[in-house]
TORKOL-4160 file (C-alpha; in steps of 0.2 Angstrom, whole numbers, padded with zeros to 4 digits, m for minus):
316
<pt num="1" X="0989" Y="m0008" Z="0221"/>
<pt num="2" X="0972" Y="m0005" Z="0227"/>
<pt num="3" X="0960" Y="m0014" Z="0239"/>
<pt num="4" X="0941" Y="m0013" Z="0238"/>
<pt num="5" X="0926" Y="m0019" Z="0248"/>
<pt num="6" X="0914" Y="m0032" Z="0241"/>
<pt num="7" X="0917" Y="m0032" Z="0222"/>
<pt num="8" X="0904" Y="m0045" Z="0217"/>
<pt num="9" X="0886" Y="m0050" Z="0223"/>
<pt num="10" X="0888" Y="m0066" Z="0232"/>
<pt num="11" X="0873" Y="m0074" Z="0223"/>
<pt num="12" X="0883" Y="m0071" Z="0207"/>
<pt num="13" X="0900" Y="m0077" Z="0213"/>
<pt num="14" X="0895" Y="m0095" Z="0219"/>
<pt num="15" X="0886" Y="m0108" Z="0208"/>
<pt num="16" X="0878" Y="m0122" Z="0218"/>
<pt num="17" X="0876" Y="m0138" Z="0209"/>
<pt num="18" X="0872" Y="m0149" Z="0224"/>
<pt num="19" X="0864" Y="m0145" Z="0241"/>
<pt num="20" X="0880" Y="m0151" Z="0249"/>
<pt num="21" X="0889" Y="m0135" Z="0242"/>
<pt num="22" X="0879" Y="m0125" Z="0255"/>
<pt num="23" X="0890" Y="m0133" Z="0269"/>
<pt num="24" X="0905" Y="m0125" Z="0260"/>
<pt num="25" X="0896" Y="m0108" Z="0258"/>
<pt num="26" X="0887" Y="m0106" Z="0275"/>
<pt num="27" X="0874" Y="m0092" Z="0276"/>
<pt num="28" X="0885" Y="m0077" Z="0271"/>
<pt num="29" X="0899" Y="m0082" Z="0258"/>
<pt num="30" X="0908" Y="m0067" Z="0250"/>
<pt num="31" X="0920" Y="m0065" Z="0236"/>
<pt num="32" X="0931" Y="m0049" Z="0239"/>
<pt num="33" X="0945" Y="m0041" Z="0228"/>
<pt num="34" X="0959" Y="m0039" Z="0241"/>
<pt num="35" X="0972" Y="m0030" Z="0230"/>
<pt num="36" X="0976" Y="m0027" Z="0212"/>
<pt num="37" X="0994" Y="m0035" Z="0210"/>
<pt num="38" X="1003" Y="m0046" Z="0198"/>
<pt num="39" X="1000" Y="m0062" Z="0209"/>
<pt num="40" X="1002" Y="m0077" Z="0197"/>
<pt num="41" X="1006" Y="m0093" Z="0206"/>
<pt num="42" X="1011" Y="m0102" Z="0222"/>
<pt num="43" X="1001" Y="m0093" Z="0235"/>
<pt num="44" X="1005" Y="m0097" Z="0253"/>
<pt num="45" X="0997" Y="m0089" Z="0268"/>
<pt num="46" X="1008" Y="m0087" Z="0284"/>
<pt num="47" X="1008" Y="m0075" Z="0299"/>
<pt num="48" X="0995" Y="m0063" Z="0292"/>
<pt num="49" X="1003" Y="m0061" Z="0274"/>
<pt num="50" X="1001" Y="m0069" Z="0257"/>
<pt num="51" X="1016" Y="m0075" Z="0248"/>
<pt num="52" X="1016" Y="m0078" Z="0229"/>
<pt num="53" X="1026" Y="m0078" Z="0213"/>
<pt num="54" X="1024" Y="m0065" Z="0200"/>
<pt num="55" X="1020" Y="m0065" Z="0182"/>
<pt num="56" X="1035" Y="m0068" Z="0172"/>
<pt num="57" X="1042" Y="m0052" Z="0165"/>
<pt num="58" X="1056" Y="m0053" Z="0152"/>
<pt num="59" X="1060" Y="m0070" Z="0160"/>
<pt num="60" X="1061" Y="m0064" Z="0177"/>
<pt num="61" X="1050" Y="m0070" Z="0192"/>
<pt num="62" X="1050" Y="m0063" Z="0209"/>
<pt num="63" X="1043" Y="m0069" Z="0226"/>
<pt num="64" X="1032" Y="m0055" Z="0234"/>
<pt num="65" X="1023" Y="m0054" Z="0251"/>
<pt num="66" X="1006" Y="m0045" Z="0252"/>
<pt num="67" X="1003" Y="m0039" Z="0270"/>
<pt num="68" X="0984" Y="m0041" Z="0275"/>
<pt num="69" X="0973" Y="m0033" Z="0287"/>
<pt num="70" X="0956" Y="m0042" Z="0286"/>
<pt num="71" X="0951" Y="m0041" Z="0267"/>
<pt num="72" X="0962" Y="m0026" Z="0264"/>
<pt num="73" X="0981" Y="m0026" Z="0259"/>
<pt num="74" X="0992" Y="m0014" Z="0269"/>
<pt num="75" X="1007" Y="m0016" Z="0257"/>
<pt num="76" X="1017" Y="m0027" Z="0245"/>
<pt num="77" X="1035" Y="m0031" Z="0247"/>
<pt num="78" X="1048" Y="m0041" Z="0237"/>
<pt num="79" X="1055" Y="m0056" Z="0246"/>
<pt num="80" X="1067" Y="m0061" Z="0233"/>
<pt num="81" X="1069" Y="m0051" Z="0217"/>
<pt num="82" X="1076" Y="m0064" Z="0206"/>
<pt num="83" X="1071" Y="m0082" Z="0205"/>
<pt num="84" X="1074" Y="m0095" Z="0192"/>
<pt num="85" X="1056" Y="m0094" Z="0186"/>
<pt num="86" X="1048" Y="m0098" Z="0203"/>
<pt num="87" X="1031" Y="m0106" Z="0202"/>
<pt num="88" X="1022" Y="m0117" Z="0215"/>
<pt num="89" X="1027" Y="m0114" Z="0234"/>
<pt num="90" X="1022" Y="m0121" Z="0251"/>
<pt num="91" X="1028" Y="m0119" Z="0269"/>
<pt num="92" X="1043" Y="m0129" Z="0275"/>
<pt num="93" X="1042" Y="m0136" Z="0293"/>
<pt num="94" X="1055" Y="m0122" Z="0298"/>
<pt num="95" X="1044" Y="m0108" Z="0291"/>
<pt num="96" X="1054" Y="m0105" Z="0275"/>
<pt num="97" X="1046" Y="m0106" Z="0258"/>
<pt num="98" X="1048" Y="m0122" Z="0248"/>
<pt num="99" X="1049" Y="m0116" Z="0230"/>
<pt num="100" X="1047" Y="m0124" Z="0213"/>
<pt num="101" X="1060" Y="m0115" Z="0202"/>
<pt num="102" X="1057" Y="m0120" Z="0184"/>
<pt num="103" X="1075" Y="m0115" Z="0179"/>
<pt num="104" X="1080" Y="m0107" Z="0162"/>
<pt num="105" X="1092" Y="m0111" Z="0148"/>
<pt num="106" X="1107" Y="m0106" Z="0159"/>
<pt num="107" X="1100" Y="m0110" Z="0176"/>
<pt num="108" X="1095" Y="m0127" Z="0183"/>
<pt num="109" X="1078" Y="m0131" Z="0188"/>
<pt num="110" X="1076" Y="m0135" Z="0207"/>
<pt num="111" X="1067" Y="m0136" Z="0223"/>
<pt num="112" X="1073" Y="m0123" Z="0234"/>
<pt num="113" X="1071" Y="m0115" Z="0251"/>
<pt num="114" X="1069" Y="m0097" Z="0253"/>
<pt num="115" X="1069" Y="m0087" Z="0269"/>
<pt num="116" X="1054" Y="m0076" Z="0271"/>
<pt num="117" X="1063" Y="m0062" Z="0279"/>
<pt num="118" X="1080" Y="m0061" Z="0270"/>
<pt num="119" X="1076" Y="m0069" Z="0254"/>
<pt num="120" X="1091" Y="m0080" Z="0256"/>
<pt num="121" X="1090" Y="m0096" Z="0245"/>
<pt num="122" X="1096" Y="m0114" Z="0247"/>
<pt num="123" X="1095" Y="m0128" Z="0235"/>
<pt num="124" X="1085" Y="m0144" Z="0241"/>
<pt num="125" X="1086" Y="m0155" Z="0226"/>
<pt num="126" X="1089" Y="m0152" Z="0207"/>
<pt num="127" X="1093" Y="m0169" Z="0199"/>
<pt num="128" X="1089" Y="m0187" Z="0199"/>
<pt num="129" X="1104" Y="m0199" Z="0197"/>
<pt num="130" X="1114" Y="m0184" Z="0190"/>
<pt num="131" X="1100" Y="m0179" Z="0177"/>
<pt num="132" X="1093" Y="m0162" Z="0178"/>
<pt num="133" X="1075" Y="m0159" Z="0183"/>
<pt num="134" X="1063" Y="m0152" Z="0170"/>
<pt num="135" X="1053" Y="m0138" Z="0177"/>
<pt num="136" X="1045" Y="m0141" Z="0194"/>
<pt num="137" X="1028" Y="m0135" Z="0195"/>
<pt num="138" X="1019" Y="m0138" Z="0212"/>
<pt num="139" X="1025" Y="m0145" Z="0229"/>
<pt num="140" X="1017" Y="m0151" Z="0245"/>
<pt num="141" X="1025" Y="m0157" Z="0262"/>
<pt num="142" X="1018" Y="m0172" Z="0271"/>
<pt num="143" X="1018" Y="m0172" Z="0290"/>
<pt num="144" X="1033" Y="m0184" Z="0290"/>
<pt num="145" X="1044" Y="m0170" Z="0282"/>
<pt num="146" X="1045" Y="m0178" Z="0265"/>
<pt num="147" X="1043" Y="m0166" Z="0250"/>
<pt num="148" X="1032" Y="m0172" Z="0235"/>
<pt num="149" X="1032" Y="m0162" Z="0219"/>
<pt num="150" X="1027" Y="m0163" Z="0201"/>
<pt num="151" X="1040" Y="m0160" Z="0187"/>
<pt num="152" X="1032" Y="m0157" Z="0169"/>
<pt num="153" X="1042" Y="m0152" Z="0154"/>
<pt num="154" X="1033" Y="m0135" Z="0152"/>
<pt num="155" X="1049" Y="m0126" Z="0153"/>
<pt num="156" X="1055" Y="m0135" Z="0137"/>
<pt num="157" X="1038" Y="m0133" Z="0128"/>
<pt num="158" X="1038" Y="m0114" Z="0132"/>
<pt num="159" X="1056" Y="m0112" Z="0126"/>
<pt num="160" X="1066" Y="m0108" Z="0142"/>
<pt num="161" X="1072" Y="m0125" Z="0146"/>
<pt num="162" X="1083" Y="m0137" Z="0136"/>
<pt num="163" X="1077" Y="m0154" Z="0130"/>
<pt num="164" X="1071" Y="m0165" Z="0145"/>
<pt num="165" X="1083" Y="m0178" Z="0152"/>
<pt num="166" X="1069" Y="m0185" Z="0162"/>
<pt num="167" X="1051" Y="m0189" Z="0160"/>
<pt num="168" X="1036" Y="m0179" Z="0167"/>
<pt num="169" X="1036" Y="m0187" Z="0184"/>
<pt num="170" X="1029" Y="m0185" Z="0201"/>
<pt num="171" X="1043" Y="m0186" Z="0215"/>
<pt num="172" X="1045" Y="m0189" Z="0233"/>
<pt num="173" X="1060" Y="m0182" Z="0241"/>
<pt num="174" X="1067" Y="m0188" Z="0258"/>
<pt num="175" X="1076" Y="m0173" Z="0266"/>
<pt num="176" X="1084" Y="m0183" Z="0279"/>
<pt num="177" X="1093" Y="m0195" Z="0268"/>
<pt num="178" X="1093" Y="m0184" Z="0252"/>
<pt num="179" X="1084" Y="m0198" Z="0242"/>
<pt num="180" X="1074" Y="m0193" Z="0227"/>
<pt num="181" X="1062" Y="m0206" Z="0220"/>
<pt num="182" X="1049" Y="m0206" Z="0206"/>
<pt num="183" X="1032" Y="m0211" Z="0213"/>
<pt num="184" X="1021" Y="m0208" Z="0197"/>
<pt num="185" X="1028" Y="m0209" Z="0179"/>
<pt num="186" X="1014" Y="m0210" Z="0167"/>
<pt num="187" X="1007" Y="m0192" Z="0167"/>
<pt num="188" X="1006" Y="m0181" Z="0152"/>
<pt num="189" X="1009" Y="m0165" Z="0162"/>
<pt num="190" X="1008" Y="m0167" Z="0181"/>
<pt num="191" X="1003" Y="m0151" Z="0189"/>
<pt num="192" X="0994" Y="m0147" Z="0206"/>
<pt num="193" X="0994" Y="m0159" Z="0220"/>
<pt num="194" X="0987" Y="m0160" Z="0237"/>
<pt num="195" X="0985" Y="m0173" Z="0251"/>
<pt num="196" X="0968" Y="m0178" Z="0259"/>
<pt num="197" X="0967" Y="m0172" Z="0277"/>
<pt num="198" X="0973" Y="m0189" Z="0284"/>
<pt num="199" X="0987" Y="m0190" Z="0271"/>
<pt num="200" X="0981" Y="m0207" Z="0265"/>
<pt num="201" X="0977" Y="m0200" Z="0247"/>
<pt num="202" X="0987" Y="m0190" Z="0235"/>
<pt num="203" X="0977" Y="m0180" Z="0222"/>
<pt num="204" X="0987" Y="m0175" Z="0206"/>
<pt num="205" X="0981" Y="m0164" Z="0192"/>
<pt num="206" X="0986" Y="m0168" Z="0174"/>
<pt num="207" X="0985" Y="m0153" Z="0163"/>
<pt num="208" X="0991" Y="m0161" Z="0147"/>
<pt num="209" X="0977" Y="m0152" Z="0137"/>
<pt num="210" X="0988" Y="m0137" Z="0139"/>
<pt num="211" X="1005" Y="m0138" Z="0131"/>
<pt num="212" X="1011" Y="m0122" Z="0123"/>
<pt num="213" X="1006" Y="m0106" Z="0132"/>
<pt num="214" X="0987" Y="m0103" Z="0129"/>
<pt num="215" X="0984" Y="m0119" Z="0120"/>
<pt num="216" X="0970" Y="m0131" Z="0124"/>
<pt num="217" X="0967" Y="m0149" Z="0117"/>
<pt num="218" X="0952" Y="m0157" Z="0125"/>
<pt num="219" X="0958" Y="m0174" Z="0118"/>
<pt num="220" X="0973" Y="m0173" Z="0130"/>
<pt num="221" X="0971" Y="m0175" Z="0149"/>
<pt num="222" X="0962" Y="m0162" Z="0159"/>
<pt num="223" X="0958" Y="m0172" Z="0175"/>
<pt num="224" X="0963" Y="m0176" Z="0193"/>
<pt num="225" X="0969" Y="m0193" Z="0198"/>
<pt num="226" X="0969" Y="m0200" Z="0215"/>
<pt num="227" X="0982" Y="m0212" Z="0223"/>
<pt num="228" X="0982" Y="m0221" Z="0240"/>
<pt num="229" X="0998" Y="m0218" Z="0249"/>
<pt num="230" X="1007" Y="m0234" Z="0255"/>
<pt num="231" X="1023" Y="m0228" Z="0264"/>
<pt num="232" X="1035" Y="m0222" Z="0251"/>
<pt num="233" X="1024" Y="m0228" Z="0236"/>
<pt num="234" X="1008" Y="m0223" Z="0227"/>
<pt num="235" X="0996" Y="m0237" Z="0224"/>
<pt num="236" X="0978" Y="m0239" Z="0217"/>
<pt num="237" X="0978" Y="m0226" Z="0204"/>
<pt num="238" X="0961" Y="m0220" Z="0199"/>
<pt num="239" X="0952" Y="m0206" Z="0190"/>
<pt num="240" X="0945" Y="m0194" Z="0203"/>
<pt num="241" X="0937" Y="m0180" Z="0192"/>
<pt num="242" X="0938" Y="m0172" Z="0175"/>
<pt num="243" X="0940" Y="m0153" Z="0175"/>
<pt num="244" X="0929" Y="m0144" Z="0162"/>
<pt num="245" X="0930" Y="m0130" Z="0156"/>
<pt num="246" X="0949" Y="m0130" Z="0155"/>
<pt num="247" X="0962" Y="m0140" Z="0165"/>
<pt num="248" X="0966" Y="m0142" Z="0183"/>
<pt num="249" X="0980" Y="m0130" Z="0189"/>
<pt num="250" X="0979" Y="m0126" Z="0208"/>
<pt num="251" X="0973" Y="m0140" Z="0219"/>
<pt num="252" X="0969" Y="m0140" Z="0238"/>
<pt num="253" X="0958" Y="m0150" Z="0250"/>
<pt num="254" X="0948" Y="m0143" Z="0264"/>
<pt num="255" X="0946" Y="m0151" Z="0282"/>
<pt num="256" X="0931" Y="m0161" Z="0276"/>
<pt num="257" X="0940" Y="m0169" Z="0262"/>
<pt num="258" X="0933" Y="m0159" Z="0248"/>
<pt num="259" X="0944" Y="m0156" Z="0233"/>
<pt num="260" X="0946" Y="m0138" Z="0225"/>
<pt num="261" X="0953" Y="m0136" Z="0208"/>
<pt num="262" X="0955" Y="m0121" Z="0197"/>
<pt num="263" X="0947" Y="m0121" Z="0179"/>
<pt num="264" X="0944" Y="m0108" Z="0166"/>
<pt num="265" X="0928" Y="m0103" Z="0174"/>
<pt num="266" X="0934" Y="m0102" Z="0192"/>
<pt num="267" X="0937" Y="m0114" Z="0207"/>
<pt num="268" X="0928" Y="m0130" Z="0206"/>
<pt num="269" X="0923" Y="m0140" Z="0222"/>
<pt num="270" X="0922" Y="m0159" Z="0222"/>
<pt num="271" X="0915" Y="m0170" Z="0236"/>
<pt num="272" X="0927" Y="m0183" Z="0242"/>
<pt num="273" X="0920" Y="m0195" Z="0229"/>
<pt num="274" X="0924" Y="m0184" Z="0214"/>
<pt num="275" X="0907" Y="m0177" Z="0211"/>
<pt num="276" X="0906" Y="m0158" Z="0207"/>
<pt num="277" X="0895" Y="m0149" Z="0219"/>
<pt num="278" X="0899" Y="m0131" Z="0216"/>
<pt num="279" X="0910" Y="m0117" Z="0209"/>
<pt num="280" X="0917" Y="m0101" Z="0214"/>
<pt num="281" X="0914" Y="m0091" Z="0198"/>
<pt num="282" X="0930" Y="m0081" Z="0195"/>
<pt num="283" X="0936" Y="m0083" Z="0177"/>
<pt num="284" X="0955" Y="m0081" Z="0176"/>
<pt num="285" X="0958" Y="m0090" Z="0193"/>
<pt num="286" X="0976" Y="m0097" Z="0192"/>
<pt num="287" X="0979" Y="m0104" Z="0210"/>
<pt num="288" X="0974" Y="m0102" Z="0228"/>
<pt num="289" X="0977" Y="m0107" Z="0246"/>
<pt num="290" X="0967" Y="m0107" Z="0262"/>
<pt num="291" X="0972" Y="m0094" Z="0275"/>
<pt num="292" X="0966" Y="m0081" Z="0287"/>
<pt num="293" X="0966" Y="m0082" Z="0306"/>
<pt num="294" X="0952" Y="m0096" Z="0305"/>
<pt num="295" X="0959" Y="m0104" Z="0289"/>
<pt num="296" X="0942" Y="m0101" Z="0281"/>
<pt num="297" X="0947" Y="m0089" Z="0268"/>
<pt num="298" X="0952" Y="m0095" Z="0250"/>
<pt num="299" X="0964" Y="m0083" Z="0243"/>
<pt num="300" X="0964" Y="m0084" Z="0224"/>
<pt num="301" X="0977" Y="m0077" Z="0212"/>
<pt num="302" X="0972" Y="m0071" Z="0195"/>
<pt num="303" X="0988" Y="m0063" Z="0187"/>
<pt num="304" X="0981" Y="m0046" Z="0190"/>
<pt num="305" X="0973" Y="m0047" Z="0207"/>
<pt num="306" X="0971" Y="m0057" Z="0223"/>
<pt num="307" X="0953" Y="m0061" Z="0228"/>
<pt num="308" X="0947" Y="m0069" Z="0245"/>
<pt num="309" X="0932" Y="m0081" Z="0245"/>
<pt num="310" X="0925" Y="m0081" Z="0263"/>
<pt num="311" X="0918" Y="m0099" Z="0266"/>
<pt num="312" X="0911" Y="m0109" Z="0280"/>
<pt num="313" X="0924" Y="m0122" Z="0279"/>
<pt num="314" X="0943" Y="m0123" Z="0283"/>
<pt num="315" X="0958" Y="m0129" Z="0274"/>
<pt num="316" X="0965" Y="m0146" Z="0278"/>
C-alpha cells in the first residue's frame, strides 16, 4: 500500500459538459490517489476511515478498513477475513455495517450486520417466504430504519450460486417486524440504489447489459430508473438517465439532489432532472461514497486503489 500527493492534473480529471457542473467542482477540485489497495466494492466512510470489500480471491472476499489522515492512508486492517462474497455495504443506525453477502454454492446469500470493531456477524434476512435470495448487490437505509436492497442473479450467472428461486427483485425489509417485501420486480439486473435527499425518490440502476463477467451488450439495460416512494411502495416508475459508456454500478446522491453513477469512463454526474452535466474522469471506477469531515470528498474504489475527489458539494 502506498499513498501519494496529487496524481492527476485537475483540468484532466474533470470533464465539464454543462456550466452547472462548476457548482460541483468549485474553484479548486482535486483528484488524489489515496492508497494502492484491493478496494473493490461497498465503500463506507465512518469515523475517519473507509471500509470496503476486497476483490474476490479464490472465492474469498474480506472486509477491510483503511485509516485516513487527510488524503493519506495511515494503515489498512482486516475487519472480517471471510465473508460470503460481500459486495455492497452501508451503515446501520447502530454504527455496524449492513453488508450484501452474495453467498456461494454452499453458503446462503443474505443481508448481514458486521461489527466494525470485532468483525462479528449477524444475519438480517436471507429468504423471501422460505425461498433463498439470489446474490444481494447494494443496500441503503431510509431514515425510518427500513433496509432497501437489490438482489440480481449475478451469482448464478458467474457460477458461484445455484439456480435462482426468485426473480431479480428490489426489496424493502422492515427490521422491526421482520417483513420482507418486493417493491420492484421487472428489472433485468438491479444494481446500485440511492434515495434523494428528501427520501421521496429512489433511484435504481439496471446493469443488465453486463451478464457474464466482463461482458457488455448495449441492447440490454444500462440505465437508471427513478421511483416515487409512497410509504411502503414504489410508484411512478420512469427512466432517469442512460449510462454510456458502460452501465451504472455505484450510485449516490449529493445534498443538492444530483445523482452520481459509475461508468466505464469514471463517475458521471446528473442533475436532478437526469441531464448529464459532467464527469470525474477515472476509468476503472467501480463504486464510491461521500466522506471526510465535511462530507465533500468522494472516495472512489477502482479494484487497485482508492481515489479521493475533493468537491464543492456534500453527500446527501
